[in-house]
C-alpha positions in Angstrom: 201.3 125.9 83.8 199.6 125.8 80.5 198.7 122.6 78.7 198.6 122.9 74.9 197.0 120.5 72.4 198.3 120.8 68.8 195.3 119.9 66.7 197.6 119.3 63.7 199.2 116.4 65.6 196.2 115.1 67.6 194.6 112.1 66.0 191.8 111.7 68.5 193.2 108.3 69.7 191.8 108.8 73.2 194.9 107.6 75.0 195.3 110.8 76.9 191.6 110.9 77.7 191.8 107.4 79.2 194.9 108.0 81.3 193.9 111.4 82.9 193.3 110.8 86.6 191.4 114.1 86.9 189.0 113.8 83.9 190.8 116.9 82.6 190.4 116.1 78.9 187.4 116.1 76.6 187.2 114.9 73.0 185.5 117.5 70.8 185.3 116.9 67.0 187.9 114.1 67.4 190.5 116.3 69.1 191.7 116.4 72.7 190.6 119.5 74.5 192.0 120.4 78.0 189.2 121.4 80.4 189.1 123.2 83.7 189.6 119.9 85.7 193.2 119.6 84.4 195.8 119.8 87.2 198.9 119.7 85.1 200.1 116.3 86.3 201.7 115.5 82.9 200.1 112.0 82.5 198.7 113.0 79.1 201.9 114.4 78.0 203.8 111.2 78.8 201.5 108.9 76.9 200.7 110.9 73.7 202.4 108.9 70.9 202.0 111.8 68.5 203.6 114.5 70.8 200.4 116.6 70.4 200.4 117.7 74.0 202.9 120.1 75.5 203.2 122.1 78.7 204.5 125.6 79.4 205.3 126.0 83.1 205.6 129.8 82.9 201.8 130.5 82.7 198.7 129.6 84.7 196.1 129.2 82.0 195.2 126.2 79.8 194.9 126.6 76.1 192.2 124.6 74.5 
């Protein structure tokens, strides 16, 4: 599973950061960045109001 953050859509609202139960998201320069603690639970994906976070289940690496 790969978690992608589209920086063109991310507004840095922190909703995903606050909902992540694994502390798997950092905010760097006002953009969400998936870190190594991400477990692919989908919490961030389900709360992003801007559809900036997507997942690809065919891979095993996160894209920052």
